[in-house]
N, C-alpha and C positions, 0 to 999 in steps of 0.2 A: 411465518418466519419473521423475526425482528432483527434488523441489522443496524449497527452503529458505524458510521463512517466519520473519521476525524482527519482533518487536514484539507488539502486541495484548495487553498485560498491564498491570496497574496495582495499586498498593496504596492503599487509602483509610484514613486515620486521622481519626476523628471524635471531637469532644468533645460530650458530652451534659450539659447543664446543667439541673438540677431544683431550682430555688430556691437554697438555700444550697449544695447539693452538686453536684459534677460528677464525671464519670468519662469515660474514653476507651475506644474500641473500634477495632480494626484489622481489615481484611479484605484478602485477595488475590483478584483476579479476572482472568479471561482472556476475550477476545472472539473467539477464533479458531475456535470449534467449528463454525460454519456453513461457513466457507471451507475449513477442513481436511477436514470431512466431505464437501463437494462434490468436492474434489480426490481424496480417497481413493476415493470411489465411482466416480470416473472411472479408477481403476487406478493413480494416482500414488503413489509413495512420498514421504511428507511428513515432513520434519524440522522441528521447531519450536523456536525460540529465543525465550523470553519476554524482555522488555526487560532485566531484571536479569541474565539469562544472556548475552544478546547483548553486553552491555557489555564482557565479558571474552573471550567465546568465539566471537564472530562471526569467520568466516575473514578472514585478514589479507592475502591476496594473490589475484591472479587464478588462480594455480595451485591454491590451496586451494579456490577456488570452482568450479574446472573439473569437479568431480564432480557439480555440480548443473546440471540443464537450465534451471531457472528460479529466480531469486531474487525473493522478494516482501518488500517493505518496507511495513509497515502500522502506523501510529501509533507510530513509533519515530523520535525526533528525531535530527538529524545529530550532536548532541553525544554521544549514546550510542555512536556508531560512531567518533567522532573522539577521545574522551577516556576510554580504558580506564584502570584504576587505575595502570598503569605510567607513563602520561603525566601524569595529573592529580595523582596522589598522590606518585609517586617521581621525576617529571621525567625519565623515560627516553624517548628517542626510539622511536617505533614507526611502522610503515607506515600510510599514509593509507588507511583501509578504504573511503572513498568513491571514491578513485582506483582501488582494486582492483575495485570493482563496475563502474566504467566500462570498465576494461580487459577484464573478463570479457564484457561485452556486445559490445564491439568485436571480440573474438576469436571470437564465435559463440554466446555465451550469451544469456539473456533476462532482462529485469528488468520487474517490475510494481511500481508504487507505488499503494497504495490510500489513499483519503482518510481524514482524521481530524484531531483537534485537534493532533497532532504528526506530520502528514504535509505534504508540499509546504512551504509556509511556516508554516502553522499558527496557532494562537491566540497573539496578541501577537507574531507572527513568530518564535516560539520553536523551531519545527521546523528552520528555518535551512537549507533545501536550495537556496535561491536562490543562484546564483553558485558552485555546487559542481560537482565532476566528475559527480555523479549527475544534476544538471539537464542537463548537456551531452549525456547519452545518452537522456534521456526525450524523447518526441515533443511536449513542451509546454514553454513558458517559464513559470517560476514567479514570482509577484508578489514584490516586495521587502518588502511589509507584510502584516499579518494578512489572509489570503486567504479566510477563512470566509464562506460565504453561508448564514446560518441561515434556514430556511424552515419555521417551526413549523406553518404551515397545510398543508404538504405540497406537493410538486411532482412531477408524473409524467414520468419520462424517456420520450423518444420515439426510436425507431430511425430513423437517417437513411440508412443504407446496408444495406438488408435482405439484399442478396446477398453481403455480406462473410462469410467463414467463421466469424468470431467471433460474429456475431449471426444467422446464417441460421436460419430456422425458429422464431425467437422472436417473441413478441407484439410488435406494432409500438409499443404503449404499455405501459410497465411499471408495477407498483405504485409508489405515491408514496414519495419519500424526504424526509427532514426537514432536509437541508442537504448541503453539499458544499464543496470547496475550489475557488475560481475560478482557472483557468489559461488561458493563451493557446496555442492549437495552433501548432506550427511550420508554415511554409508547405507543407512536403513531407509532413506527417502526414495521417492520415485520421481524421476525426471520425465515429465510428460511432453514437454515442448522445449526445443533448443534453438539457439541462434548461433550459427557457426559451431564452435566447440563449447559454448557456454550455455547454461540452462536459462530458460525463460519462464517455465512453469514447473514448480517443484512442490510436491505434496507429501505429507507424512502424518503419522499419529503421534500424539504426545499425551501420556497419561490416559485419561478417558476422553480427551478431545482431539481435534485435528487442526492442522495449520497448512497454509499455502503461501509460497513466495511467487509473486508475479513481477518479474524484474524490470519490465518497461512501464511507461506511463499508462494510465487509464484514459488519457486524452492528450491533445497536443501539448508539448511539442514532439516528444519522442513517439507518440502514437498519432500519426497524421490523419487527416480526414478519410483517406481510403481504408484505414484500419478501423477507426471507430464507426464508420458508416457501413462496414462489411456486415452482412447478416449474421455471420458466425460470431461476431463480437457479443451480441445479446445472448445468443445460444450458449456461448462459452460461460458467461457469467451466471446464467440460470443454472447450468449443470454444475458449475463450481459451488454455487450456494447450496444446491440440493445435496451434494456430496459432503460438504462441510458441516451442514446443520446437524445438531445433536440427534435428531430423529433418524438420521441415516446410519448411525453406528452405535 
């Protein structure tokens, strides 16, 4: 199984003010380690494109994506895929990579969107997946406005369909998460896990492919250490990948 993960990286530029003086520091960070580790432990070959690399090098067509069984978008806004330098800087037409993802799913591939500040609609609605071809193939409808649900007190997901292959054998109640993106399941979709009245894991078929919405983070901060270190975390991602992969349907 070959999986492409795009996103899950950021640069922080901070100003430190100490009385009269100030200085700046910069750091680069990635949040992919827990997800990538779980998928690799399950035997998958994982290719990872951080946000700044995906901007230019994310595959541009369904044919280019055909080499991957599953495409994972995690904390990568639609603009990163729509506005490579050729378009934004040089005004050169390029293929719509959101449409390429949708075509990939309909032709038999799989898509996972993982929650975060730049997933689904995101903080201040800046992720901008509402009304796009990617939304069309997801098993959920995305809000048009900021869709974050911050839960600083923590909320524990609960399994609704314990016999589904994606969640079979997992604890019925999971460790708490600290937030998620609120979405609306499509009528034909299956909600496997919920947080309060909202869905956390939603799956569905689309054309000859499959898609899954996982509405919280795959790592901190919404998914704190007790969640990502929970043995069920790796089991969940293995079972999800098995169900999503083209060989399973």
